N, C-alpha and C positions, 0 to 999 in steps of 0.2 A: 561534562558534554567536551569531547575533543573537537577543538574547533583546529581545520589544516585549512592552510594557504594552496592554490593551484593554479596554474594559467592553462590556458587551453591546451589539448591534448593531454594533459597529466591525468593521472590515476590514483584513486586509492583502494586498497582491497581491502576486503571485509571476510575473516574464516580464510579458509581454502577457497571457494569458490565463486564469490561476490565480486566484482571490478565494478566501479563505478569513477569514468571517466569525464572530463569538463570537455566538451566538444566544440563546443562557442562562446564567447562574450559578446555582449552587444548592447553597451548602455548598460541599462539597469538590470537585464535579463540575462542567466546564465543558462544554457543549454547542455543537460545531463544526460549521460547516456548509462545502462544500468543491465552488467551481464550478469546472469544468475540460470542456475538451472531454474526447470521448467515447474518445478517444485516449491519455489519461491514463489509466492504473492506480491506481486509490488504494485503500491497504488498511491497515487496522489494525497497528500493527508488529510485533505479535504472531502474527499471519495472514500476515503478509509474509515473516515467518522460519521460522514451518513449511513455505512452499511453497518457500523456498530450501533448507530442508535435506531435503524431499521429494526437488528437483530431483538436492541432489548424492548421495541414493542412489542414486536412478534410473541416473543417469550411470554410476555406480560396479558397478553392478550389472552381473555376467557371465551371457551370454545364451549357452547351448547352441546349439552349432552347427548340431545336429539341429533345432532348433527353425526358426533360420534359413534352412536348407537347404528347408523347408517353403513358409515364405515364398516362396520363388525359383521 
């Protein structure tokens, strides 16, 4: 992991097209802005983890053959 120190209104750049800017620092909270192409999905980590878990559960879910035959 790379750890960088940034002040408010300072940025870091990832690759050629993603910029992360520190917008505000207030107490123990940091407001971060991310500029990236629309093709890049951006999620808070806790939401991303929920999505991954839901996808795993859906992939392991058994679908009754009767339901599949109705679709076809």
